[in-house]
N, C-alpha and C positions, 0 to 999 in steps of 0.2 A: 849622708855620704855625698861627697862632691860628685856632680854629674860626670865630670871627666874620668873620675876613678871608677864609677859605675860602668861607664862605657868601655873603659880599658879592661875591667874584669869580665864583662860580658863578652868582649872580643876574645879574651884569652880562653874563656870556657869554650866558646864555639870553635876556636882554633884547636884546642885539645881534642874536642869531639871529632873534628875533621881528621886530625892526625890518627886518632884511634880507629876511625872509620877505615882509612886506607890501610892501616896495619893489619886489622882483622880481615879485611877484604882480601888482602894479599895472601894471608894464610889459607883462606877458603879456596882461593884460586889455585894454590899449590896442591891442596888436597884433591881438588877436581882434576888437575893435571895428572896427579898420581893415579887416580882411578882410570883415566884414559890410557895411561901407560900400562896398567895392569890388564886392561881389556885387549890392548895390542899383544901382550904376552899370551893371553888366553887364546887369541886367534892363531898365534904361532904354534901353540901346543896342538890346537885342533888340526891345523894344516900339516904340521911336520911330524906329529906323533900319532894322533888318532887316525889320520887319513891312511898312512901305509898299513897300520894294524888292521883297519877295516877292509882295505882293498885286498890284503893277504887272504882274508877269509872268503871274499868274493872269488878270488882266483882259485881257491881250493874247491869251492862248491861248484864252480863252472856255470851251471845252468841257472837261468833266471828264476825258475819256480823255486829252486832250493834257496837261492839268495833271498827271494821274497819271504820264504818261510823262516829263514834265519832272522831277517829284519823284524818280522812280526813277533818272533820269539823274544828278541831283544827289546822290543817296544819302540822301534824306529818307524815313524810314519812315512818318512820320505826315503829316498835312496841316495844318500850322499856319496859323492866320489865314484859312483858306478859308471864305468866306461867299458864297453865291449872289447875294445882293442887291448886294454890293459889286462883284463881278466882272462883273455885267451892267448896271451903272449907267453910262450915258455920262458924266454929270457927274463922278462919282467917278473914272472912267477918265481923263478929261481932267485932273483935278487931280493924279492920280498921275503923269502924264506931264510935269508942269512940271519944267523943268530938264534935260530930255532932248530934244535937237533932232534931228528926223528928217533923214536925209541920204541921197542916192542919186538916180539918174536916174529910176527908175520907182517907182510906188507899191509894187509887190511888193518891190523891193530896199530901199526906204525902210523898209518894215515889217520886213523881215528885220534891217536894221541897228538898228531900234528894239528888237527882241528881244535882239540881241547886246549892245547898249549897256546894256539893262536888266539883263542878267545880269552884265555887268562892274560895274555899280553895286552890285548885290547882293553880288558877290564882294568888292568893296572894303569894304563895310560888314561883311561876314563877317570879313575880316582884322582890322579894328579890334576886333570882338567877340572873336575868337580870341586876339589878343595879350593882351587884358585877362584872358581866361579862364586862359591859361597863367600869367600873373602871379599871379592869385588862387590857383591850385593850388600854385605855388611858396611863396607866403606862408602858405597853409594848412598846408603840410607843415612849415614852420618853426615855426609856432605849436604844432602837435601835438608836435613834438620838444621845444620849450620846456616844454610841459606835462609831457611824459614825464620830462625831466631834473629839472624842478622837484619833481615828486612823488616822485622817487627820492632827492632830496637833502633834502627836508623832510618831516617827519611831522606831518600836521595834528593828530593826537592829542596829540603832544608839545607842539605850539604851543598848543593849547587848554588843556592842563593847566597850561602856564606862565601863560597869560593869566588863568586862574581865580585864580591866586595873585599877580597883579600888584597893585601899589599904584597905583590910578588917581588918587591925589592928586598923583602925581609928574608934573611938567610935561613931561619928556622922553618919558615913556610916552604921554601924551596927544598929543604932536607926532607920534610914530611911528604911532599908530593913527588919528589924525585927529580923534578926539573921545572924551569920556568914555564908557565902556561900563558900563552897569549889570550887575552880576554875574548878575542874574536873567534877563538876555537873552543869556547865553552860548550857550545851545542854539540860539537863533535865529541868532546870529552864526555858529555852526559850520556851519549849513546854507548861509548866504550865502557862506561862505569856500570851499565846494566849487566847483570850476570848473564852469561850464556845459558841457553836452554839445555839442561842436562836430562830432561825427561825422556829423551830418546837414546840415551847411552846404552840402556839395556838391550835395545834393538840391534846394537852392534855385536852383541855376544852370540856366538853360534849356538843354535838349539841342539842340545843333545839330551836324549831321554835318560831317566834313571835306569841304568843298566842292571839287570839281575846279576847276582853273584854267580860265579862259575858253577858252584855245586847245585844251584837252584835249577839250572837248565842243562845239566850234564847229560841226562838221558836224551833230551831233544837234540843236543849237539851230536851225540853218538849216532842217533838215527839219521841225521843229515849226512854225517860222514859215511855211513853205510850206503846210503842212496847214491852219493856222489861217486864212491869207489866202485859201486856196482855198475854204474853207467860208464865211467871213464877210468877203470882200473889200469888199463894198459898205459894210458897217457899219464895218469897221476903216479903210477908205480915208479916211473923213471925218476921222480923227485926223491924217492926213498933209497935210491941206489948209492 
């Protein structure tokens, strides 16, 4: 085979590899960006839905020891969103109770049902949060595997070596790379081509324990409701009027 033909074929093969490299890399970047978008949505659910549902229970239990007992029952090791001002404010407490209708014959039973319904609401919000969290973990695992396979199939060093020798006057090369690249900026390009570290994406996800089903802790919740109403019946009874 003529040396010129061999050189031309070798060039074309390397060029196609480079084009495929950028095409696949772009797809992986899009998958990674989608995971980050999903994590942002997860944080929004945590702050906009789980937060008020949890604070509502704090506001009903009032006392710190009862709140601690509830968190221990739910499996929460820390005390997210706990704020003394919020849980002791009648106005905030009433706003938090919007959408939950007290029911029962007596004030004590109505209050108990309020606690049970509030936990049911928290659990429903948790299920929405947990479903998305599991989906994110699955997607993140896929992206990590994509990166692993990509890096084992393509050598960035070889790609950069090829790019440094490309003819950027060639129209198809420009189409593959998106724009003309000044050879003086190759080192900068090489840094940009390295995949961003996604190992810490999971750390951006709020930590929420696996909450027990409402029926599993029903008796504990009723006991907490009884204690809270026994201590603050006059104050809490106004919420049931």
